[in-house]
C-alpha angles and dihedrals in degrees: 000000000000117000116229116222118207117196116204138157123230118188090339095309120113119232130187111207118202096199139035114262140166123252089254091052090048091055090051091046090053091044092240122148120254094207129067093022139100127207132217121192116197088348095305126109110261108203122220088242087072098048090103089067121105118261109249128220113266097019117152106212125190119193110205126193128197114248120202118215145124 
């Protein structure tokens, strides 16, 4: 069985995934929270309602957190 490699970028860091996974699984794999964050994929907002979708090769993902300040 041939292993499929999926190259993606998360917050400017390249990752090579050795298995298909959903966006939610990716967050867990990278030990990122799934609450209090927003995602952008290829510079477009990626709503939480789509986090069950498979990560696609070449995606550029940005994980954004809310920062409180004044």
